[in-house]
Biopython code that builds the backbone (N, CA, C, O; Angstrom):
import numpy as np
from Bio.PDB.StructureBuilder import StructureBuilder

atoms = [
    (1, "VAL", "N", (-47.426, -30.761, 27.843)),
    (1, "VAL", "CA", (-48.182, -31.535, 28.948)),
    (1, "VAL", "C", (-47.674, -30.841, 29.888)),
    (1, "VAL", "O", (-46.520, -30.424, 29.797)),
    (2, "PRO", "N", (-48.526, -30.573, 31.062)),
    (2, "PRO", "CA", (-48.640, -29.860, 31.992)),
    (2, "PRO", "C", (-47.379, -30.906, 33.437)),
    (2, "PRO", "O", (-47.406, -32.122, 33.248)),
    (3, "GLY", "N", (-46.774, -30.606, 34.232)),
    (3, "GLY", "CA", (-46.369, -31.645, 35.131)),
    (3, "GLY", "C", (-47.048, -31.137, 36.733)),
    (3, "GLY", "O", (-46.279, -31.205, 37.691)),
    (4, "ASP", "N", (-48.421, -30.661, 36.958)),
    (4, "ASP", "CA", (-48.966, -29.815, 38.093)),
    (4, "ASP", "C", (-49.404, -31.067, 38.639)),
    (4, "ASP", "O", (-49.821, -30.948, 39.791)),
    (5, "GLY", "N", (-49.434, -32.039, 38.249)),
    (5, "GLY", "CA", (-50.581, -34.077, 38.604)),
    (5, "GLY", "C", (-50.091, -33.765, 40.252)),
    (5, "GLY", "O", (-51.113, -33.856, 40.932)),
    (6, "LEU", "N", (-48.911, -33.434, 41.124)),
    (6, "LEU", "CA", (-49.096, -32.870, 42.131)),
    (6, "LEU", "C", (-49.013, -31.608, 43.576)),
    (6, "LEU", "O", (-48.550, -31.634, 44.716)),
    (7, "VAL", "N", (-49.929, -30.335, 42.507)),
    (7, "VAL", "CA", (-49.894, -29.746, 42.714)),
    (7, "VAL", "C", (-50.967, -29.413, 44.071)),
    (7, "VAL", "O", (-50.690, -28.612, 44.964)),
    (8, "PRO", "N", (-52.210, -30.200, 43.994)),
    (8, "PRO", "CA", (-53.057, -30.384, 44.880)),
    (8, "PRO", "C", (-51.946, -30.890, 46.485)),
    (8, "PRO", "O", (-51.733, -30.423, 47.604)),
    (9, "ALA", "N", (-51.639, -31.735, 45.911)),
    (9, "ALA", "CA", (-50.622, -32.391, 47.119)),
    (9, "ALA", "C", (-50.215, -31.962, 48.030)),
    (9, "ALA", "O", (-50.218, -32.119, 49.251)),
    (10, "ALA", "N", (-49.619, -31.018, 46.857)),
    (10, "ALA", "CA", (-48.276, -29.866, 47.941)),
    (10, "ALA", "C", (-49.308, -29.304, 48.848)),
    (10, "ALA", "O", (-49.329, -29.571, 50.049)),
    (11, "GLU", "N", (-50.760, -27.980, 47.858)),
    (11, "GLU", "CA", (-50.994, -27.723, 48.903)),
    (11, "GLU", "C", (-51.833, -28.162, 50.175)),
    (11, "GLU", "O", (-52.203, -27.631, 51.222)),
    (12, "THR", "N", (-51.935, -29.280, 49.617)),
    (12, "THR", "CA", (-52.704, -29.616, 51.427)),
    (12, "THR", "C", (-51.868, -29.796, 51.905)),
    (12, "THR", "O", (-51.857, -28.580, 52.099)),
    (13, "LEU", "N", (-50.969, -30.146, 52.396)),
    (13, "LEU", "CA", (-49.369, -30.125, 52.191)),
    (13, "LEU", "C", (-48.775, -28.754, 53.120)),
    (13, "LEU", "O", (-48.246, -28.798, 54.230)),
    (14, "ARG", "N", (-49.003, -27.768, 52.424)),
    (14, "ARG", "CA", (-48.807, -26.219, 52.970)),
    (14, "ARG", "C", (-50.000, -25.675, 54.203)),
    (14, "ARG", "O", (-49.872, -24.963, 55.199)),
    (15, "LYS", "N", (-50.967, -26.256, 53.706)),
    (15, "LYS", "CA", (-52.258, -26.278, 54.718)),
    (15, "LYS", "C", (-51.750, -26.371, 55.945)),
    (15, "LYS", "O", (-51.955, -25.428, 56.709)),
    (16, "PHE", "N", (-50.820, -27.756, 56.500)),
    (16, "PHE", "CA", (-50.938, -28.625, 57.193)),
    (16, "PHE", "C", (-49.242, -27.725, 57.882)),
    (16, "PHE", "O", (-48.723, -27.890, 58.986)),
    (17, "MET", "N", (-48.890, -27.041, 57.020)),
    (17, "MET", "CA", (-47.382, -27.336, 57.552)),
    (17, "MET", "C", (-46.894, -26.024, 56.532)),
    (17, "MET", "O", (-46.143, -25.910, 55.563)),
    (18, "PRO", "N", (-47.845, -25.036, 57.404)),
    (18, "PRO", "CA", (-46.900, -23.756, 56.497)),
    (18, "PRO", "C", (-45.455, -23.091, 56.467)),
    (18, "PRO", "O", (-44.765, -22.425, 55.695)),
    (19, "GLU", "N", (-45.408, -23.459, 57.317)),
    (19, "GLU", "CA", (-43.266, -23.165, 57.715)),
    (19, "GLU", "C", (-42.384, -24.529, 56.790)),
    (19, "GLU", "O", (-41.198, -24.748, 57.036)),
    (20, "THR", "N", (-43.200, -25.399, 55.676)),
    (20, "THR", "CA", (-42.124, -26.457, 55.668)),
    (20, "THR", "C", (-42.184, -26.045, 53.769)),
    (20, "THR", "O", (-43.123, -25.559, 53.138)),
    (21, "ALA", "N", (-40.856, -26.451, 53.291)),
    (21, "ALA", "CA", (-40.874, -26.607, 52.168)),
    (21, "ALA", "C", (-41.226, -27.867, 51.504)),
    (21, "ALA", "O", (-40.914, -28.925, 52.052)),
    (22, "ILE", "N", (-41.923, -27.864, 50.236)),
    (22, "ILE", "CA", (-42.050, -28.764, 50.020)),
    (22, "ILE", "C", (-41.448, -28.836, 48.802)),
    (22, "ILE", "O", (-41.495, -27.763, 48.202)),
    (23, "VAL", "N", (-40.600, -30.195, 47.910)),
    (23, "VAL", "CA", (-40.630, -30.370, 47.006)),
    (23, "VAL", "C", (-40.769, -31.853, 46.597)),
    (23, "VAL", "O", (-40.337, -32.839, 47.196)),
    (24, "LEU", "N", (-41.510, -31.788, 45.372)),
    (24, "LEU", "CA", (-42.820, -32.794, 44.292)),
    (24, "LEU", "C", (-41.905, -32.829, 43.325)),
    (24, "LEU", "O", (-41.479, -33.960, 43.560)),
    (25, "PRO", "N", (-41.069, -32.338, 42.118)),
    (25, "PRO", "CA", (-40.679, -32.256, 41.376)),
    (25, "PRO", "C", (-41.244, -32.897, 40.446)),
    (25, "PRO", "O", (-41.650, -34.044, 40.630)),
    (26, "GLU", "N", (-41.344, -32.378, 39.498)),
    (26, "GLU", "CA", (-41.828, -33.053, 38.263)),
    (26, "GLU", "C", (-41.128, -33.888, 37.011)),
    (26, "GLU", "O", (-40.746, -33.142, 36.110)),
    (27, "ALA", "N", (-40.937, -35.024, 36.837)),
    (27, "ALA", "CA", (-40.862, -35.494, 35.936)),
    (27, "ALA", "C", (-40.455, -34.909, 34.462)),
    (27, "ALA", "O", (-41.274, -34.073, 34.079)),
    (28, "PRO", "N", (-39.226, -35.187, 33.410)),
    (28, "PRO", "CA", (-39.095, -34.139, 32.525)),
    (28, "PRO", "C", (-39.459, -35.245, 31.647)),
    (28, "PRO", "O", (-39.484, -34.662, 30.563)),
    (29, "VAL", "N", (-39.789, -36.588, 31.381)),
    (29, "VAL", "CA", (-39.429, -37.097, 30.418)),
    (29, "VAL", "C", (-41.309, -37.021, 30.042)),
    (29, "VAL", "O", (-42.106, -37.178, 30.967)),
    (30, "VAL", "N", (-41.865, -36.731, 28.388)),
    (30, "VAL", "CA", (-43.062, -37.077, 28.267)),
    (30, "VAL", "C", (-43.420, -38.508, 27.780)),
    (30, "VAL", "O", (-43.043, -38.757, 26.635)),
    (31, "ALA", "N", (-43.908, -39.238, 28.269)),
    (31, "ALA", "CA", (-43.672, -40.782, 27.379)),
    (31, "ALA", "C", (-45.473, -41.228, 27.156)),
    (31, "ALA", "O", (-45.897, -42.311, 26.752)),
    (32, "ASP", "N", (-46.211, -40.123, 27.529)),
    (32, "ASP", "CA", (-47.342, -40.383, 26.502)),
    (32, "ASP", "C", (-48.247, -38.574, 26.623)),
    (32, "ASP", "O", (-48.568, -37.894, 27.598)),
    (33, "GLU", "N", (-48.363, -38.391, 25.362)),
    (33, "GLU", "CA", (-48.499, -36.480, 25.571)),
    (33, "GLU", "C", (-50.151, -36.326, 25.361)),
    (33, "GLU", "O", (-50.723, -35.237, 25.388)),
    (34, "ALA", "N", (-50.782, -37.544, 25.157)),
    (34, "ALA", "CA", (-52.362, -37.793, 24.815)),
    (34, "ALA", "C", (-52.841, -38.105, 26.222)),
    (34, "ALA", "O", (-54.026, -37.957, 26.520)),
    (35, "LEU", "N", (-51.886, -38.559, 27.136)),
    (35, "LEU", "CA", (-52.425, -39.419, 28.270)),
    (35, "LEU", "C", (-51.904, -38.147, 29.643)),
    (35, "LEU", "O", (-52.104, -37.959, 30.843)),
    (36, "GLY", "N", (-50.994, -37.402, 28.268)),
    (36, "GLY", "CA", (-50.085, -36.478, 30.042)),
    (36, "GLY", "C", (-49.144, -36.978, 30.770)),
    (36, "GLY", "O", (-48.759, -36.282, 31.710)),
    (37, "LEU", "N", (-48.445, -38.438, 30.529)),
    (37, "LEU", "CA", (-47.636, -39.544, 31.269)),
    (37, "LEU", "C", (-46.668, -39.207, 31.069)),
    (37, "LEU", "O", (-45.913, -39.467, 30.133)),
    (38, "LEU", "N", (-46.472, -38.128, 32.538)),
    (38, "LEU", "CA", (-44.698, -37.681, 32.329)),
    (38, "LEU", "C", (-43.687, -38.973, 33.257)),
    (38, "LEU", "O", (-44.099, -39.469, 34.305)),
    (39, "VAL", "N", (-42.518, -39.299, 32.698)),
    (39, "VAL", "CA", (-41.846, -40.195, 33.712)),
    (39, "VAL", "C", (-40.303, -39.200, 33.986)),
    (39, "VAL", "O", (-40.016, -38.041, 33.683)),
    (40, "TRP", "N", (-39.507, -40.353, 34.732)),
    (40, "TRP", "CA", (-38.105, -39.603, 35.295)),
    (40, "TRP", "C", (-37.658, -40.012, 33.839)),
    (40, "TRP", "O", (-37.683, -39.246, 32.876)),
    (41, "TRP", "N", (-37.219, -41.416, 33.812)),
    (41, "TRP", "CA", (-37.326, -42.383, 33.088)),
    (41, "TRP", "C", (-37.682, -43.177, 32.084)),
    (41, "TRP", "O", (-38.150, -44.260, 32.433)),
    (42, "PRO", "N", (-37.583, -42.916, 30.640)),
    (42, "PRO", "CA", (-38.169, -44.145, 29.405)),
    (42, "PRO", "C", (-38.265, -45.291, 30.273)),
    (42, "PRO", "O", (-37.406, -46.020, 30.771)),
    (43, "LEU", "N", (-39.206, -45.276, 30.316)),
    (43, "LEU", "CA", (-40.632, -46.806, 30.527)),
    (43, "LEU", "C", (-39.802, -48.145, 29.431)),
    (43, "LEU", "O", (-39.679, -47.712, 28.285)),
    (44, "PRO", "N", (-39.453, -49.071, 29.536)),
    (44, "PRO", "CA", (-38.359, -50.395, 29.231)),
    (44, "PRO", "C", (-39.693, -50.773, 28.102)),
    (44, "PRO", "O", (-40.701, -50.067, 28.110)),
    (45, "GLU", "N", (-39.600, -51.580, 27.455)),
    (45, "GLU", "CA", (-40.185, -52.350, 26.439)),
    (45, "GLU", "C", (-41.276, -53.276, 27.715)),
    (45, "GLU", "O", (-41.208, -53.600, 28.900)),
    (46, "ARG", "N", (-42.177, -53.393, 26.628)),
    (46, "ARG", "CA", (-43.187, -54.370, 27.860)),
    (46, "ARG", "C", (-42.271, -56.447, 27.713)),
    (46, "ARG", "O", (-42.150, -57.337, 26.871)),
    (47, "ARG", "N", (-41.977, -56.229, 28.848)),
    (47, "ARG", "CA", (-41.214, -57.299, 29.340)),
    (47, "ARG", "C", (-42.604, -58.523, 30.418)),
    (47, "ARG", "O", (-43.456, -57.932, 31.082)),
    (48, "PRO", "N", (-42.596, -59.711, 30.410)),
    (48, "PRO", "CA", (-43.755, -60.195, 31.009)),
    (48, "PRO", "C", (-43.748, -60.021, 32.188)),
    (48, "PRO", "O", (-42.825, -59.543, 32.847)),
    (49, "ILE", "N", (-44.919, -60.443, 32.617)),
    (49, "ILE", "CA", (-45.826, -59.688, 33.760)),
    (49, "ILE", "C", (-44.912, -60.638, 35.140)),
    (49, "ILE", "O", (-44.866, -60.360, 36.339)),
    (50, "GLU", "N", (-44.248, -61.844, 34.363)),
    (50, "GLU", "CA", (-43.046, -62.545, 35.507)),
    (50, "GLU", "C", (-42.094, -61.980, 35.989)),
    (50, "GLU", "O", (-41.770, -62.110, 37.170)),
    (51, "GLU", "N", (-41.385, -61.133, 35.006)),
    (51, "GLU", "CA", (-40.206, -60.553, 35.045)),
    (51, "GLU", "C", (-40.324, -59.195, 35.644)),
    (51, "GLU", "O", (-39.427, -58.567, 36.208)),
    (52, "VAL", "N", (-41.525, -58.840, 35.447)),
    (52, "VAL", "CA", (-41.446, -57.213, 36.550)),
    (52, "VAL", "C", (-41.641, -58.149, 37.890)),
    (52, "VAL", "O", (-40.708, -58.167, 38.692)),
    (53, "MET", "N", (-42.986, -59.038, 38.200)),
    (53, "MET", "CA", (-43.112, -58.782, 39.342)),
    (53, "MET", "C", (-41.891, -59.804, 40.008)),
    (53, "MET", "O", (-41.886, -59.791, 41.239)),
    (54, "ASP", "N", (-41.101, -60.480, 39.512)),
    (54, "ASP", "CA", (-40.070, -61.199, 40.200)),
    (54, "ASP", "C", (-38.457, -59.795, 41.058)),
    (54, "ASP", "O", (-37.320, -59.530, 40.666)),
    (55, "ALA", "N", (-39.205, -59.363, 42.150)),
    (55, "ALA", "CA", (-37.922, -58.016, 41.833)),
    (55, "ALA", "C", (-36.529, -58.585, 42.246)),
    (55, "ALA", "O", (-35.940, -57.994, 43.151)),
    (56, "ARG", "N", (-35.802, -59.942, 41.530)),
    (56, "ARG", "CA", (-34.650, -60.096, 41.988)),
    (56, "ARG", "C", (-34.435, -60.020, 40.064)),
    (56, "ARG", "O", (-33.619, -59.285, 39.509)),
    (57, "ARG", "N", (-35.277, -60.857, 39.435)),
    (57, "ARG", "CA", (-35.336, -60.138, 38.229)),
    (57, "ARG", "C", (-35.293, -59.201, 36.987)),
    (57, "ARG", "O", (-34.760, -59.012, 35.894)),
    (58, "ALA", "N", (-36.616, -58.533, 38.278)),
    (58, "ALA", "CA", (-36.945, -56.346, 37.944)),
    (58, "ALA", "C", (-35.765, -55.654, 38.069)),
    (58, "ALA", "O", (-35.556, -54.592, 37.482)),
    (59, "ARG", "N", (-34.172, -56.753, 39.554)),
    (59, "ARG", "CA", (-33.485, -55.587, 39.762)),
    (59, "ARG", "C", (-32.761, -55.751, 39.441)),
    (59, "ARG", "O", (-31.813, -55.030, 39.749)),
    (60, "GLU", "N", (-32.483, -57.449, 38.049)),
    (60, "GLU", "CA", (-31.043, -57.220, 36.779)),
    (60, "GLU", "C", (-31.789, -56.764, 35.886)),
    (60, "GLU", "O", (-31.058, -56.240, 35.046)),
    (61, "LEU", "N", (-32.799, -56.677, 35.614)),
    (61, "LEU", "CA", (-33.235, -56.194, 34.405)),
    (61, "LEU", "C", (-33.156, -54.358, 34.672)),
    (61, "LEU", "O", (-33.887, -53.702, 33.930)),
    (62, "GLY", "N", (-32.391, -53.667, 35.584)),
    (62, "GLY", "CA", (-32.645, -52.426, 36.110)),
    (62, "GLY", "C", (-33.973, -51.800, 35.963)),
    (62, "GLY", "O", (-34.175, -50.669, 35.521)),
    (63, "LEU", "N", (-34.704, -52.495, 36.302)),
    (63, "LEU", "CA", (-36.557, -51.468, 36.451)),
    (63, "LEU", "C", (-36.561, -51.187, 37.260)),
    (63, "LEU", "O", (-37.612, -50.589, 37.492)),
    (64, "LEU", "N", (-35.465, -51.251, 38.639)),
    (64, "LEU", "CA", (-36.423, -50.763, 40.373)),
    (64, "LEU", "C", (-35.181, -49.761, 40.869)),
    (64, "LEU", "O", (-35.150, -49.389, 42.042)),
    (65, "ARG", "N", (-33.833, -49.212, 39.610)),
    (65, "ARG", "CA", (-33.356, -47.801, 39.941)),
    (65, "ARG", "C", (-33.359, -46.930, 38.645)),
    (65, "ARG", "O", (-32.926, -47.159, 37.515)),
    (66, "ALA", "N", (-33.897, -46.020, 39.107)),
    (66, "ALA", "CA", (-32.905, -44.768, 38.790)),
    (66, "ALA", "C", (-31.458, -44.898, 37.578)),
    (66, "ALA", "O", (-30.554, -45.733, 37.614)),
    (67, "PRO", "N", (-31.671, -43.668, 36.486)),
    (67, "PRO", "CA", (-30.769, -43.412, 35.704)),
    (67, "PRO", "C", (-29.863, -42.881, 36.193)),
    (67, "PRO", "O", (-30.366, -41.859, 36.660)),
    (68, "ALA", "N", (-28.553, -42.866, 36.476)),
    (68, "ALA", "CA", (-28.078, -42.186, 37.269)),
    (68, "ALA", "C", (-27.934, -40.576, 36.813)),
    (68, "ALA", "O", (-27.070, -40.163, 37.587)),
    (69, "GLY", "N", (-28.255, -39.681, 36.128)),
    (69, "GLY", "CA", (-28.392, -38.495, 35.939)),
    (69, "GLY", "C", (-29.246, -37.923, 36.044)),
    (69, "GLY", "O", (-29.247, -36.707, 35.855)),
    (70, "THR", "N", (-30.282, -38.607, 36.387)),
    (70, "THR", "CA", (-32.077, -38.657, 36.502)),
    (70, "THR", "C", (-31.512, -38.597, 38.616)),
    (70, "THR", "O", (-32.092, -37.944, 39.484)),
    (71, "LEU", "N", (-30.622, -39.252, 38.752)),
    (71, "LEU", "CA", (-30.503, -39.565, 40.301)),
    (71, "LEU", "C", (-30.235, -37.575, 40.520)),
    (71, "LEU", "O", (-31.014, -36.685, 40.862)),
    (72, "GLN", "N", (-28.490, -37.568, 40.046)),
    (72, "GLN", "CA", (-27.673, -36.526, 39.882)),
    (72, "GLN", "C", (-28.538, -35.122, 40.188)),
    (72, "GLN", "O", (-28.410, -34.328, 41.119)),
    (73, "ARG", "N", (-29.455, -35.115, 39.067)),
    (73, "ARG", "CA", (-30.328, -34.144, 38.966)),
    (73, "ARG", "C", (-31.592, -33.982, 40.317)),
    (73, "ARG", "O", (-31.805, -32.812, 40.634)),
    (74, "LEU", "N", (-31.818, -34.283, 40.535)),
    (74, "LEU", "CA", (-32.602, -34.683, 41.295)),
    (74, "LEU", "C", (-31.804, -34.596, 43.092)),
    (74, "LEU", "O", (-32.168, -33.919, 44.053)),
    (75, "VAL", "N", (-31.034, -35.242, 43.011)),
    (75, "VAL", "CA", (-30.214, -33.961, 44.135)),
    (75, "VAL", "C", (-29.530, -33.095, 44.069)),
    (75, "VAL", "O", (-28.889, -32.836, 45.088)),
    (76, "ALA", "N", (-29.341, -32.270, 42.907)),
    (76, "ALA", "CA", (-28.952, -30.945, 43.005)),
    (76, "ALA", "C", (-29.606, -30.089, 43.156)),
    (76, "ALA", "O", (-29.492, -29.001, 43.720)),
    (77, "THR", "N", (-30.884, -30.936, 42.248)),
    (77, "THR", "CA", (-32.352, -29.778, 42.893)),
    (77, "THR", "C", (-32.605, -29.896, 43.834)),
    (77, "THR", "O", (-33.377, -28.940, 43.905)),
    (78, "VAL", "N", (-32.637, -30.676, 45.585)),
    (78, "VAL", "CA", (-32.804, -30.849, 46.426)),
    (78, "VAL", "C", (-31.696, -30.574, 47.114)),
    (78, "VAL", "O", (-31.874, -30.533, 48.331)),
    (79, "SER", "N", (-30.490, -30.350, 46.699)),
    (79, "SER", "CA", (-29.385, -29.737, 47.287)),
    (79, "SER", "C", (-29.475, -28.153, 46.851)),
    (79, "SER", "O", (-28.561, -27.471, 47.315)),
    (80, "TRP", "N", (-30.648, -27.307, 45.848)),
    (80, "TRP", "CA", (-30.318, -26.527, 45.944)),
    (80, "TRP", "C", (-31.219, -25.578, 46.806)),
    (80, "TRP", "O", (-30.829, -24.523, 47.307)),
    (81, "VAL", "N", (-32.884, -26.271, 46.940)),
    (81, "VAL", "CA", (-33.674, -26.032, 47.976)),
    (81, "VAL", "C", (-32.782, -26.052, 49.077)),
    (81, "VAL", "O", (-32.579, -25.060, 49.777)),
    (82, "GLY", "N", (-32.228, -27.190, 49.255)),
    (82, "GLY", "CA", (-31.830, -26.450, 51.212)),
    (82, "GLY", "C", (-30.950, -25.749, 51.061)),
    (82, "GLY", "O", (-29.952, -26.448, 51.241)),
    (83, "ALA", "N", (-30.687, -24.869, 50.858)),
    (83, "ALA", "CA", (-29.960, -23.770, 50.368)),
    (83, "ALA", "C", (-30.455, -22.840, 50.357)),
    (83, "ALA", "O", (-29.871, -21.910, 50.913)),
    (84, "ARG", "N", (-31.460, -22.644, 49.881)),
    (84, "ARG", "CA", (-32.005, -21.902, 49.382)),
    (84, "ARG", "C", (-32.802, -21.340, 50.236)),
    (84, "ARG", "O", (-32.907, -20.122, 50.378)),
    (85, "PHE", "N", (-33.523, -22.337, 50.970)),
    (85, "PHE", "CA", (-34.514, -21.987, 52.512)),
    (85, "PHE", "C", (-33.878, -22.891, 53.874)),
    (85, "PHE", "O", (-34.389, -23.758, 54.583)),
    (86, "LYS", "N", (-32.543, -22.253, 53.866)),
    (86, "LYS", "CA", (-31.680, -23.073, 54.413)),
    (86, "LYS", "C", (-32.248, -22.800, 56.542)),
    (86, "LYS", "O", (-32.556, -21.739, 57.084)),
    (87, "GLY", "N", (-32.160, -24.446, 57.278)),
    (87, "GLY", "CA", (-32.954, -24.158, 58.089)),
    (87, "GLY", "C", (-34.901, -24.098, 58.271)),
    (87, "GLY", "O", (-35.646, -23.632, 59.133)),
    (88, "VAL", "N", (-35.126, -24.837, 56.954)),
    (88, "VAL", "CA", (-36.275, -24.934, 57.175)),
    (88, "VAL", "C", (-36.512, -26.112, 56.639)),
    (88, "VAL", "O", (-35.750, -26.563, 55.783)),
    (89, "PRO", "N", (-37.725, -26.859, 57.110)),
    (89, "PRO", "CA", (-38.214, -27.978, 57.426)),
    (89, "PRO", "C", (-38.319, -28.364, 55.783)),
    (89, "PRO", "O", (-38.670, -27.547, 54.931)),
    (90, "LEU", "N", (-37.981, -29.641, 55.527)),
    (90, "LEU", "CA", (-38.756, -29.980, 53.997)),
    (90, "LEU", "C", (-39.270, -31.150, 53.785)),
    (90, "LEU", "O", (-38.836, -32.150, 54.357)),
    (91, "ILE", "N", (-40.183, -31.178, 53.005)),
    (91, "ILE", "CA", (-40.372, -32.469, 52.527)),
    (91, "ILE", "C", (-39.693, -32.504, 51.669)),
    (91, "ILE", "O", (-38.967, -31.517, 51.543)),
    (92, "LEU", "N", (-39.541, -33.772, 50.506)),
    (92, "LEU", "CA", (-38.923, -34.446, 48.934)),
    (92, "LEU", "C", (-40.156, -35.503, 49.021)),
    (92, "LEU", "O", (-40.353, -35.910, 50.166)),
    (93, "GLY", "N", (-41.144, -36.094, 47.878)),
    (93, "GLY", "CA", (-42.095, -36.660, 47.831)),
    (93, "GLY", "C", (-41.977, -36.747, 46.264)),
    (93, "GLY", "O", (-41.448, -35.888, 45.559)),
    (94, "GLY", "N", (-42.594, -38.008, 45.796)),
    (94, "GLY", "CA", (-42.918, -38.101, 44.510)),
    (94, "GLY", "C", (-43.945, -39.160, 44.158)),
    (94, "GLY", "O", (-44.733, -39.192, 45.103)),
    (95, "PHE", "N", (-44.335, -40.130, 43.142)),
    (95, "PHE", "CA", (-45.553, -40.801, 42.621)),
    (95, "PHE", "C", (-44.336, -41.691, 41.546)),
    (95, "PHE", "O", (-43.509, -41.401, 40.682)),
    (96, "SER", "N", (-44.921, -43.069, 42.332)),
    (96, "SER", "CA", (-44.555, -43.625, 40.717)),
    (96, "SER", "C", (-43.155, -43.883, 40.869)),
    (96, "SER", "O", (-42.659, -44.011, 41.988)),
    (97, "GLN", "N", (-42.428, -43.974, 39.723)),
    (97, "GLN", "CA", (-41.128, -43.193, 39.421)),
    (97, "GLN", "C", (-40.120, -42.338, 40.766)),
    (97, "GLN", "O", (-39.032, -42.529, 41.309)),
    (98, "GLY", "N", (-41.458, -41.146, 40.883)),
    (98, "GLY", "CA", (-40.835, -39.901, 41.456)),
    (98, "GLY", "C", (-40.753, -40.648, 43.153)),
    (98, "GLY", "O", (-39.826, -40.265, 43.867)),
    (99, "ALA", "N", (-41.564, -41.502, 43.614)),
    (99, "ALA", "CA", (-41.235, -41.769, 44.823)),
    (99, "ALA", "C", (-39.415, -42.908, 44.877)),
    (99, "ALA", "O", (-38.426, -42.599, 45.541)),
    (100, "MET", "N", (-39.546, -44.088, 44.008)),
    (100, "MET", "CA", (-37.957, -44.662, 44.228)),
    (100, "MET", "C", (-37.114, -43.240, 43.785)),
    (100, "MET", "O", (-35.978, -43.056, 44.221)),
    (101, "LEU", "N", (-37.476, -42.698, 43.290)),
    (101, "LEU", "CA", (-35.992, -42.097, 43.298)),
    (101, "LEU", "C", (-35.949, -41.280, 44.323)),
    (101, "LEU", "O", (-34.835, -41.176, 44.835)),
    (102, "VAL", "N", (-37.173, -40.393, 44.998)),
    (102, "VAL", "CA", (-36.446, -39.856, 46.360)),
    (102, "VAL", "C", (-36.318, -41.192, 46.850)),
    (102, "VAL", "O", (-35.129, -41.514, 46.848)),
    (103, "ALA", "N", (-37.174, -42.222, 47.327)),
    (103, "ALA", "CA", (-36.127, -43.138, 48.118)),
    (103, "ALA", "C", (-34.980, -43.407, 47.203)),
    (103, "ALA", "O", (-35.765, -43.722, 46.309)),
    (104, "GLN", "N", (-33.971, -43.541, 46.710)),
    (104, "GLN", "CA", (-32.317, -43.995, 46.438)),
    (104, "GLN", "C", (-32.161, -42.426, 47.150)),
    (104, "GLN", "O", (-31.680, -42.374, 48.282)),
    (105, "ALA", "N", (-32.641, -40.961, 46.356)),
    (105, "ALA", "CA", (-31.582, -40.351, 46.391)),
    (105, "ALA", "C", (-31.213, -39.255, 48.349)),
    (105, "ALA", "O", (-30.430, -38.388, 48.736)),
    (106, "LEU", "N", (-32.613, -40.253, 49.078)),
    (106, "LEU", "CA", (-31.451, -39.511, 49.496)),
    (106, "LEU", "C", (-30.655, -40.187, 50.938)),
    (106, "LEU", "O", (-30.406, -40.025, 52.132)),
    (107, "ALA", "N", (-30.499, -41.053, 49.750)),
    (107, "ALA", "CA", (-29.042, -42.071, 50.429)),
    (107, "ALA", "C", (-27.431, -40.985, 50.118)),
    (107, "ALA", "O", (-26.227, -41.189, 50.278)),
    (108, "SER", "N", (-28.294, -39.780, 49.592)),
    (108, "SER", "CA", (-27.491, -39.058, 48.966)),
    (108, "SER", "C", (-27.181, -37.262, 48.926)),
    (108, "SER", "O", (-26.348, -36.428, 48.571)),
    (109, "ILE", "N", (-28.683, -37.432, 49.649)),
    (109, "ILE", "CA", (-28.963, -35.883, 50.026)),
    (109, "ILE", "C", (-28.475, -35.982, 51.330)),
    (109, "ILE", "O", (-28.596, -36.993, 52.021)),
    (110, "ARG", "N", (-27.574, -34.289, 51.901)),
    (110, "ARG", "CA", (-27.361, -34.467, 52.908)),
    (110, "ARG", "C", (-28.277, -32.789, 54.062)),
    (110, "ARG", "O", (-28.173, -32.754, 55.288)),
]
sb = StructureBuilder()
sb.init_structure("model")
sb.init_model(0)
sb.init_chain("A")
sb.init_seg("    ")
for serial, (resi, resn, name, xyz) in enumerate(atoms, 1):
    if name == "N":
        sb.init_residue(resn, " ", resi, " ")
    sb.init_atom(name, np.array(xyz, "f"), 0.0, 1.0, " ", f" {name:<3s}", serial, name[0])
structure = sb.get_structure()
């Protein structure tokens, strides 16, 4: 399963900001090969919609936070990019779980 779903977004950003490092990391786990679905962490078993839509219950179930190891890998990757392209503006982004992961990672990235 190719992890190239955000390549068009990166190419568009590159046109408008050619001097910017763009990091849109690909999720490492294949959730559904036939659909080409990549995820950052395995999806939980099916839950009643009420549990997923209730933010408090979703938080209790751990649906709103990435596993620590996943978060650490993203922080390490972004730190490496930052060191490699020192002084270059950086865009860090993602889609769905990736966007959640980026939001969590921002607290750890300096």
